[in-house]
C-alpha positions as CSV (number, residue, x, y, z in Angstrom):
1,M,-85.2,19.1,50.2
2,A,-86.4,21.4,53.2
3,D,-88.3,24.6,52.4
4,V,-85.8,27.2,52.4
5,G,-87.7,29.7,54.3
6,N,-87.9,27.0,57.2
7,T,-84.2,27.4,57.3
8,R,-84.5,27.5,61.5
9,A,-86.2,24.3,61.5
10,R,-83.2,22.8,59.4
11,Y,-81.0,24.2,61.8
12,R,-82.5,23.2,64.7
13,R,-82.5,19.4,63.3
14,I,-79.1,19.1,62.4
15,L,-78.0,20.1,65.8
16,R,-80.3,17.7,67.5
17,F,-79.1,14.6,65.3
18,A,-76.0,15.7,66.8
19,G,-76.8,16.4,69.7
20,R,-78.7,13.1,70.4
21,Y,-75.6,10.9,69.0
22,M,-72.9,13.1,71.2
23,V,-74.7,12.2,73.7
24,Q,-75.5,8.1,73.3
25,A,-71.3,8.6,72.7
26,W,-70.8,9.8,75.9
27,W,-72.7,7.5,77.9
28,Y,-71.4,4.4,76.2
29,E,-68.3,5.6,76.0
30,R,-67.5,7.4,79.2
31,F,-69.8,7.1,81.7
32,L,-70.6,3.4,81.4
33,P,-66.8,2.1,81.7
34,R,-66.3,4.4,84.7
35,L,-69.0,2.2,86.6
36,G,-66.8,-0.8,85.2
37,L,-69.4,-1.6,82.8
38,G,-66.8,-1.3,79.6
39,A,-67.0,-4.5,78.5
40,L,-70.8,-4.3,77.9
41,A,-70.8,-1.2,76.3
42,A,-68.4,-2.7,73.5
43,R,-70.1,-5.5,72.8
44,G,-73.1,-3.3,71.1
45,R,-70.0,-0.7,69.6
46,A,-70.4,-1.7,65.8
47,R,-74.1,-2.0,65.7
48,R,-74.7,1.4,66.8
49,L,-71.9,3.2,64.7
50,Q,-73.5,1.6,61.6
51,N,-77.4,2.5,63.3
52,I,-75.5,6.4,63.5
53,A,-74.7,6.0,60.0
54,R,-77.8,4.7,58.6
55,R,-79.6,7.9,60.1
56,F,-77.3,10.4,59.0
57,H,-77.7,8.5,55.4
58,V,-81.6,9.5,56.0
59,L,-81.1,12.6,57.0
60,A,-78.6,13.4,54.4
61,V,-80.8,12.4,51.6
62,Q,-83.6,13.9,52.8
63,Y,-82.4,17.3,53.5
64,G,-79.5,17.6,50.6
65,G,-77.8,20.7,50.4
66,L,-74.1,20.1,52.1
67,M,-75.5,17.3,54.3
68,I,-74.5,14.8,51.3
69,K,-71.4,16.7,51.1
70,V,-70.6,15.9,54.6
71,G,-71.1,12.3,54.3
72,Q,-69.0,11.8,51.5
73,F,-66.7,14.1,53.2
74,L,-66.9,11.7,56.5
75,S,-66.7,8.7,54.4
76,S,-63.1,9.6,53.5
77,R,-62.0,9.9,56.9
78,L,-60.3,6.4,57.5
79,D,-57.7,7.8,59.9
80,V,-60.1,9.0,62.9
81,L,-63.3,6.9,62.1
82,P,-64.1,3.4,62.6
83,P,-65.0,1.4,59.8
84,E,-68.4,0.8,60.8
85,I,-69.1,4.5,60.0
86,T,-67.0,4.9,56.7
87,K,-68.7,1.6,54.9
88,E,-72.1,3.2,55.6
89,L,-71.2,6.5,54.1
90,E,-69.1,5.4,51.2
91,G,-71.5,5.0,49.3
92,L,-73.5,8.3,49.7
93,Q,-74.1,9.9,46.3
94,D,-76.3,12.7,45.1
95,E,-79.8,11.3,45.6
96,V,-82.1,13.8,45.8
97,P,-84.8,14.7,43.7
98,P,-84.3,17.3,40.9
99,V,-85.7,20.6,40.9
100,A,-88.9,21.2,38.2
101,F,-87.9,22.9,35.5
102,P,-89.5,26.2,35.9
103,A,-87.5,26.8,39.1
104,I,-84.6,26.5,36.8
105,R,-85.9,28.7,34.1
106,A,-86.7,31.3,36.5
107,L,-83.1,31.3,38.2
108,A,-81.1,30.8,34.5
109,E,-83.1,33.8,33.1
110,A,-82.5,36.1,36.2
111,E,-79.0,35.2,35.8
112,L,-78.6,35.4,31.6
113,G,-80.8,38.7,31.7
114,L,-82.8,37.4,29.0
115,P,-85.3,34.8,28.3
116,L,-83.7,30.8,27.7
117,E,-85.5,31.1,24.0
118,R,-83.3,34.2,23.5
119,A,-80.1,32.7,25.5
120,F,-80.1,29.1,23.6
121,A,-81.6,27.7,20.4
122,W,-82.9,24.8,22.5
123,V,-82.7,23.4,26.3
124,D,-84.1,20.0,27.2
125,E,-86.3,20.1,30.4
126,T,-85.1,16.9,31.5
127,P,-82.2,17.3,33.6
128,V,-79.2,15.0,32.3
129,A,-78.0,14.9,35.9
130,A,-79.3,16.5,39.2
131,A,-76.9,16.7,42.1
132,S,-77.3,18.3,46.0
133,L,-75.9,21.9,44.7
134,G,-77.1,22.0,41.1
135,Q,-78.2,20.3,38.1
136,A,-77.4,20.3,34.6
137,H,-79.5,20.4,30.8
138,R,-78.5,19.9,27.6
139,A,-78.9,22.3,25.4
140,R,-77.9,24.2,21.9
141,L,-76.5,27.2,21.7
142,T,-77.7,29.8,18.8
143,S,-75.8,29.9,15.4
144,E,-74.4,33.3,16.1
145,D,-73.0,31.8,19.6
146,A,-72.3,28.7,18.6
147,A,-70.1,30.4,15.7
148,Q,-68.1,32.1,18.2
149,A,-67.4,29.0,20.8
150,G,-66.7,26.5,18.0
151,S,-69.5,24.4,19.1
152,G,-73.4,24.1,19.2
153,D,-74.1,21.5,21.8
154,V,-73.5,22.2,25.6
155,V,-74.3,21.2,28.8
156,V,-76.0,24.5,31.2
157,K,-75.6,23.8,34.8
158,V,-77.7,25.9,37.1
159,Q,-77.4,26.2,40.7
160,R,-80.4,24.6,42.7
161,P,-82.5,27.7,43.8
162,G,-82.0,29.1,47.4
163,I,-78.6,26.9,47.5
164,E,-76.6,29.6,48.7
165,A,-79.1,30.2,52.0
166,I,-79.3,26.4,52.4
167,V,-75.5,26.2,52.5
168,D,-75.0,29.3,55.2
169,V,-77.4,27.2,57.4
170,D,-75.1,24.1,57.1
171,L,-72.4,26.1,57.9
172,A,-73.4,27.2,61.1
173,A,-74.7,24.0,61.9
174,L,-71.9,22.1,61.6
175,R,-69.8,24.8,63.1
176,R,-71.7,24.5,66.4
177,V,-71.2,21.0,66.4
178,A,-67.6,21.5,65.8
179,A,-67.1,23.8,68.6
180,W,-69.2,21.0,70.8
181,L,-66.5,18.1,69.8
182,D,-63.7,20.3,70.0
183,R,-64.6,20.4,74.2
184,V,-63.7,16.7,74.0
185,Q,-60.0,15.8,74.9
186,V,-60.2,12.7,72.8
187,V,-61.3,14.4,69.7
188,R,-59.2,17.6,70.3
189,D,-56.0,15.7,70.5
190,H,-56.5,13.8,67.0
191,V,-57.9,16.6,65.0
192,D,-58.2,20.5,64.6
193,L,-62.3,20.2,63.7
194,P,-62.5,23.6,63.5
195,A,-60.0,24.3,61.1
196,L,-61.1,20.9,59.3
197,L,-64.3,22.5,58.9
198,E,-63.0,26.0,57.2
199,E,-61.7,24.1,54.4
200,F,-64.7,22.1,54.3
201,A,-66.5,25.4,54.1
202,H,-64.1,27.3,51.6
203,T,-64.4,24.1,49.4
204,S,-68.1,24.0,49.5
205,R,-68.4,27.6,48.7
206,E,-65.9,27.3,45.5
207,E,-68.3,24.6,44.1
208,I,-71.4,26.8,44.3
209,D,-69.3,29.7,42.3
210,Y,-69.3,28.6,39.0
211,L,-67.5,31.5,37.6
212,H,-64.5,29.9,39.7
213,E,-65.3,26.5,38.5
214,A,-64.7,27.7,34.8
215,Q,-61.6,29.0,35.8
216,N,-60.6,26.1,36.8
217,A,-61.8,24.3,33.9
218,E,-59.3,26.3,31.9
219,R,-56.4,26.0,34.4
220,F,-56.9,22.2,34.1
221,A,-57.0,22.5,30.2
222,A,-53.7,24.8,30.3
223,D,-51.7,22.0,32.2
224,F,-52.7,19.4,30.1
225,A,-52.8,21.4,26.7
226,G,-51.0,19.1,24.3
227,D,-51.2,16.2,26.2
228,A,-53.7,13.7,24.1
229,R,-54.3,11.8,26.8
230,V,-56.4,14.2,28.5
231,A,-59.6,16.2,27.1
232,V,-61.7,19.7,28.7
233,P,-64.6,21.0,27.7
234,D,-64.5,24.5,26.2
235,V,-66.6,27.2,28.3
236,A,-68.9,29.3,26.9
237,W,-68.3,32.6,28.4
238,E,-71.3,34.6,26.8
239,R,-73.6,32.7,29.0
240,T,-72.2,31.7,31.9
241,T,-72.2,33.7,35.3
242,R,-71.7,32.8,38.9
243,R,-75.1,30.7,39.0
244,V,-75.2,29.2,35.3
245,L,-72.6,27.2,33.5
246,T,-72.4,26.3,30.3
247,L,-70.1,24.0,28.9
248,Q,-69.5,22.1,25.6
249,D,-70.9,18.7,25.5
250,V,-68.4,16.2,25.7
251,T,-70.6,13.2,26.6
252,A,-69.0,9.9,25.6
253,I,-68.7,6.4,27.3
254,K,-68.6,6.7,31.1
255,I,-65.4,5.7,32.2
256,N,-66.9,2.9,34.5
257,D,-69.0,1.7,31.2
258,V,-66.8,-1.9,30.7
259,D,-69.6,-3.1,27.9
260,G,-69.4,0.1,26.1
261,L,-65.3,0.7,26.2
262,R,-65.2,-3.0,24.7
263,A,-68.3,-2.0,22.2
264,A,-65.6,0.5,21.3
265,G,-62.8,-1.8,20.7
266,I,-61.0,-0.2,23.8
267,D,-59.4,-1.9,26.6
268,P,-60.9,-1.2,29.9
269,A,-57.2,-2.4,31.4
270,R,-55.5,0.2,29.4
271,V,-58.2,2.8,30.4
272,A,-57.0,1.6,33.9
273,V,-53.5,2.5,33.6
274,E,-54.2,5.6,31.5
275,F,-56.4,6.9,34.3
276,A,-54.2,6.0,37.1
277,N,-51.1,7.6,35.2
278,V,-53.4,10.7,34.9
279,M,-54.5,11.3,38.2
280,F,-50.8,10.6,39.5
281,D,-49.3,13.7,37.3
282,Q,-51.9,15.5,38.6
283,L,-51.4,15.1,42.2
284,F,-47.3,15.2,41.7
285,S,-46.5,17.2,39.1
286,H,-48.9,19.5,38.3
287,G,-50.1,20.2,42.0
288,F,-53.9,21.0,40.9
289,F,-55.9,18.0,40.8
290,H,-59.4,17.0,40.2
291,A,-61.0,16.0,43.3
292,D,-64.2,14.7,42.8
293,P,-63.0,11.9,40.0
294,H,-66.2,9.8,40.1
295,P,-67.4,8.0,37.1
296,G,-70.5,10.6,36.1
297,N,-67.3,13.2,35.7
298,I,-64.7,11.4,33.7
299,F,-65.7,9.9,30.0
300,V,-63.6,8.0,27.6
301,T,-63.6,9.3,24.0
302,P,-62.6,7.1,21.0
303,L,-60.4,8.6,18.8
304,P,-59.6,7.9,15.1
305,R,-56.3,6.4,14.1
306,T,-54.0,8.2,12.1
307,D,-50.6,6.5,12.5
308,G,-51.8,3.3,11.3
309,G,-51.3,1.6,14.4
310,S,-53.5,-1.0,15.9
311,G,-55.7,-0.6,19.2
312,Q,-58.7,1.8,19.5
313,R,-57.3,5.4,20.5
314,F,-58.9,7.4,23.3
315,T,-58.8,10.3,25.5
316,L,-59.7,10.7,28.8
317,T,-62.3,13.9,29.4
318,F,-63.3,15.2,32.7
319,I,-65.8,17.3,33.3
320,D,-67.3,19.2,36.7
321,F,-64.4,21.1,38.1
322,G,-66.2,22.8,41.2
323,M,-64.2,20.8,43.7
324,M,-60.3,20.8,42.7
325,G,-57.6,20.6,44.8
326,E,-54.2,22.3,45.2
327,V,-50.7,21.0,46.2
328,P,-48.2,23.5,47.3
329,D,-44.5,22.6,46.4
330,R,-43.3,21.6,50.1
331,L,-46.5,19.3,50.5
332,R,-45.8,18.2,46.9
333,H,-41.9,17.4,47.5
334,G,-43.2,15.6,50.9
335,L,-46.0,13.8,48.5
336,Q,-43.1,12.4,46.1
337,Q,-40.5,11.0,48.8
338,L,-44.0,9.2,50.0
339,I,-44.1,7.4,46.7
340,I,-41.1,6.7,46.4
341,A,-40.9,5.1,50.0
342,V,-44.2,3.3,49.1
343,A,-42.6,2.0,46.2
344,S,-39.5,0.5,48.0
345,R,-41.7,-0.9,50.9
346,N,-39.3,1.2,53.2
347,S,-41.8,1.6,56.0
348,A,-39.0,3.9,57.8
349,K,-38.8,6.3,55.1
350,M,-42.7,6.4,54.6
351,I,-43.3,7.4,58.6
352,E,-40.4,10.1,58.0
353,S,-41.9,11.3,55.0
354,I,-45.1,11.1,56.5
355,R,-44.2,13.0,59.3
356,D,-42.4,15.5,57.1
357,V,-45.7,16.1,55.1
358,G,-47.3,17.2,58.2
359,V,-49.7,15.1,58.9
360,L,-48.2,13.4,62.0
361,L,-47.5,15.7,64.9
362,P,-43.8,16.1,65.8
363,S,-44.5,14.2,69.0
364,A,-46.2,11.2,67.6
365,D,-44.6,7.9,69.2
366,T,-44.4,6.1,65.5
367,G,-42.8,2.6,66.7
368,E,-46.2,0.9,66.7
369,L,-46.7,2.5,63.4
370,E,-43.3,1.6,61.5
371,R,-43.6,-1.8,63.2
372,A,-47.4,-2.2,61.3
373,M,-46.5,-1.0,58.0
374,T,-43.2,-3.5,57.9
375,A,-45.7,-5.8,58.4
376,L,-48.0,-4.6,55.8
377,F,-45.3,-4.4,53.4
378,A,-44.3,-7.9,54.3
379,R,-47.8,-9.6,53.8
380,F,-49.5,-7.8,51.6
381,G,-47.0,-5.4,49.8
382,G,-46.9,-5.6,45.5
383,M,-50.7,-7.3,45.8
384,G,-52.8,-6.1,43.5
385,F,-56.7,-6.2,44.1
386,A,-57.2,-9.8,42.5
387,E,-54.7,-11.1,44.9
388,L,-55.9,-9.4,47.6
389,Q,-59.5,-10.8,47.3
390,K,-57.8,-14.3,47.7
391,V,-56.3,-13.3,51.2
392,D,-58.4,-15.2,54.0
393,P,-61.0,-12.4,54.8
394,R,-60.5,-13.3,58.4
395,E,-56.6,-12.8,58.1
396,F,-57.4,-9.5,56.4
397,Q,-60.2,-8.3,58.9
398,A,-58.0,-8.8,62.0
399,F,-54.9,-7.1,60.3
400,A,-57.0,-4.1,58.8
401,T,-58.2,-3.7,62.4
402,E,-55.1,-4.1,64.4
403,F,-53.8,-1.2,61.4
404,G,-56.7,0.9,61.8
405,D,-56.4,1.1,65.8
406,V,-52.4,2.1,65.7
407,V,-53.3,4.8,62.9
408,R,-56.4,5.9,64.8
409,S,-54.1,6.1,68.5
410,L,-51.7,8.6,66.8
411,P,-52.1,12.8,67.0
412,F,-52.9,13.0,63.0
413,Q,-53.0,16.7,61.9
414,L,-54.1,17.2,58.0
415,P,-52.4,19.7,56.0
416,E,-54.5,21.7,54.0
417,N,-56.5,20.1,50.7
418,F,-54.8,16.8,52.3
419,L,-58.7,15.2,52.6
420,L,-59.4,16.3,48.6
421,I,-56.1,14.2,48.2
422,I,-57.0,11.5,50.2
423,R,-60.6,11.3,48.3
424,A,-58.8,11.9,44.8
425,V,-56.5,8.7,45.6
426,S,-59.4,6.7,47.0
427,L,-61.7,7.2,44.3
428,T,-58.6,6.6,41.5
429,S,-58.1,3.4,43.1
430,G,-61.7,2.4,43.2
431,M,-62.3,3.2,39.4
432,C,-59.2,1.2,38.4
433,S,-60.3,-1.9,40.2
434,S,-63.6,-1.9,38.7
435,L,-61.8,-1.7,35.4
436,D,-59.6,-4.2,35.9
437,P,-60.0,-6.7,38.9
438,A,-56.2,-7.4,38.1
439,F,-55.3,-3.9,38.4
440,N,-52.0,-3.5,40.5
441,V,-51.6,-0.2,41.8
442,W,-48.0,-0.9,42.5
443,D,-47.4,-1.4,39.1
444,A,-48.9,2.0,38.4
445,V,-46.9,3.6,41.2
446,E,-43.3,2.2,40.6
447,P,-42.6,3.5,37.0
448,Y,-43.6,6.8,38.5
449,A,-41.4,6.6,41.6
450,D,-38.3,5.3,38.8
451,R,-39.1,8.8,37.2
452,L,-38.8,10.6,40.5
453,I,-35.4,8.6,41.7
454,R,-34.3,9.2,38.7
455,D,-35.1,13.1,39.1
456,E,-33.8,13.0,42.6
457,R,-30.1,11.8,41.1
458,G,-30.4,14.5,38.5
459,N,-30.5,16.7,41.1
460,A,-28.1,15.4,43.5
461,V,-25.7,15.4,40.9
462,Q,-26.4,18.8,40.2
463,A,-25.8,20.1,43.6
464,V,-22.5,18.1,43.8
465,A,-21.3,20.0,40.6
466,R,-22.5,23.4,41.6
467,E,-20.3,22.6,45.1
468,T,-17.3,21.2,43.4
469,A,-17.5,24.2,40.8
470,A,-17.5,26.4,44.4
471,T,-14.9,25.0,45.8
472,A,-12.3,24.7,42.4
473,V,-13.1,28.9,42.6
474,V,-11.8,28.9,45.8
475,M,-9.1,26.8,45.5
476,A,-8.1,29.0,42.6
477,R,-8.1,32.0,44.9
478,L,-6.7,30.7,48.0
479,P,-3.0,31.0,47.3
480,R,-3.1,34.3,45.7
481,R,-5.0,35.1,48.7
482,L,-2.4,33.7,51.0
483,D,0.5,34.6,48.9
484,D,-1.0,38.6,49.7
485,V,-1.2,38.1,53.1
486,I,2.8,36.8,53.7
487,T,3.4,39.8,51.1
488,R,1.8,42.0,53.4
489,V,3.4,40.7,56.3
490,E,7.0,40.9,54.5
491,N,6.4,44.3,53.8
492,G,5.0,45.3,57.3
493,R,1.9,46.3,56.3
494,L,0.4,43.8,58.5
495,V,0.9,43.7,62.4
496,A,1.4,40.4,64.0
497,D,2.9,39.2,67.2
498,A,2.8,35.6,66.7
499,P,6.7,34.3,66.4
500,K,7.4,32.4,63.1
501,L,4.1,33.1,61.2
502,D,5.3,32.8,57.7
503,Q,5.7,29.1,58.7
504,R,2.5,28.7,60.4
505,L,0.9,30.9,56.9
506,R,2.5,28.0,54.9
507,R,1.6,25.5,57.2
508,L,-2.2,27.0,57.1
509,E,-1.8,27.2,52.7
510,R,-0.7,23.1,52.8
511,M,-3.8,22.3,55.2
512,G,-6.2,24.4,53.0
513,R,-5.3,22.3,49.9
514,R,-5.6,19.1,51.4
515,A,-8.8,20.3,52.7
516,I,-9.7,21.0,49.1
517,S,-8.6,17.7,47.7
518,A,-11.0,16.0,50.5
519,V,-14.0,17.7,49.4
520,L,-12.8,17.1,45.6
521,F,-12.4,13.6,46.4
522,A,-15.5,13.4,48.0
523,A,-17.2,15.1,45.2
524,L,-16.2,13.0,42.6
525,L,-16.8,10.1,44.6
526,I,-20.1,10.4,44.9
527,S,-20.8,11.6,41.5
528,G,-19.5,8.6,40.1
529,A,-21.4,6.7,42.4
530,V,-24.8,8.1,41.4
531,L,-23.8,8.4,37.9
532,R,-22.6,4.9,37.6
533,A,-26.1,3.5,37.9
534,E,-27.2,5.4,34.9
535,D,-23.8,5.9,32.8
536,L,-21.5,3.1,34.1
537,F,-18.3,4.2,31.9
538,V,-18.9,8.2,33.1
539,G,-19.2,7.0,36.9
540,T,-16.5,4.7,36.6
541,V,-14.1,7.5,35.3
542,L,-15.4,10.0,38.2
543,M,-14.7,7.1,40.8
544,I,-11.1,6.6,39.5
545,G,-10.2,10.0,39.2
546,S,-11.2,10.6,42.9
547,V,-8.2,8.6,43.5
548,I,-5.9,11.7,42.9
549,P,-7.5,14.1,45.0
550,L,-7.6,11.1,47.9
551,L,-3.5,10.6,47.7
552,H,-3.2,14.5,47.7
553,T,-5.1,14.2,51.0
554,L,-3.2,11.5,52.8
555,F,0.4,12.2,51.7
556,A,0.9,16.1,50.8
557,G,1.4,17.2,54.5
558,F,4.5,14.6,54.5
559,A,6.4,16.9,51.8
560,G,8.9,19.3,53.2
561,R,7.4,18.5,56.7
562,P,9.7,20.4,58.9
563,G,10.7,19.4,62.2
564,R,8.7,18.7,65.3
565,G,10.3,22.0,66.7
566,D,8.7,24.2,64.7
């Protein structure tokens, strides 16, 4: 970690790194092709990109701070970055060394306002986890605090000293780099870098505010209150500040510890399915989700059986709520439509959903994307991870390259929090596949999509029912209102110059009744068709009943029809 006092040197180092490789990119990607040497420039592109990513990896590990977060952030940008970069960065983790305990002690005591020996009965000086923004130590509350908190064993998370100043420097440097890149036409056409950076800055600042993280933990717990699948550690608020967070120690079996799960009698395949379901519920039902579900942040806690059933019960225990995402209602509805489209292998509907979500600009020509998605579903639709491993790597690589080129050629924009959604889904898929190589994400998506489709049917029936009721009210009121008009005409209280107004009003009344019959016919027919899949008897009765208003619509006009002379 760089010395906090040497922030100017840190700032210059980041800018030099970015400037050097921006000049290199301009030379190979713009200047040489203009001289007719495009083929020469393209020949070593993969090696150059890998070299850039590798050097950034070294820089991130050396400097820590936001640089590691930037690497993780970039590794999820499959839409705008080539695979040579994302592949090199996808394994970047918090590889910084821990801070010496005396510095941690000084910061914690300054925050809590009392010596650690009085704040806690015991604190382990060896960190249980060290990250780029903070590190965690096991501790035990005093008997008085334990009685109030309901638990004695806790984990104390403390900010790395000086991290706020480092975050400020890193963000200033990144804003300068984003401004440089935003002047490049090809970059500006594909991504709004300044907006993207502000989203990253907002997320990063929230992540170092431990009061905010504690509130996130309680909100997450409230979302899953009464749900036996999920557990959340309690917050010890009396030992929590903006830079110190004290949580109940819920350490159990790490979710990716397959041997540990089996030793506890838990089937890893069951864990994979449960984990996928819980993550889908967060994303598409609650609209508030854990955006960093890596193995260190999720434990599997065995539970005793009280119902006499077979198989070891367990709960998924989430920790570290610094990086959370929210899905606005409109975006959540769009994502639900996307899930339905994916489950039904409908490429046209999928692209329409992507456009509705706001990922694609309205001007985007999606013909090539629809063709690529159709080919994707036709070749790989329904395959699980194990089946994909059996595909000829050359075929898979060729398809991935073509599909990636199509995606990167389109004008994308990312709605708020969409990067966090991509990150959460990517980590979920990878985790489930590591737990069960035969895990098929389609199997996890389809039951969820079926539920969404049933909900949509219910909403459609309710909408039809409301429309039918409104029409019935109009139908009940229309004859009387027409009669009132005729009465006013007969009594001379309505002045009208049109000849034979009474005949025309009677014709209007007949037309109104036929129109109402047509609406009722459509309402009954649609309701019957929708309900028939769920309830054969009721659906069939409604469809048969629709014949009556249909007959009235077709033939009522002939009854008592006056001659053509009127």
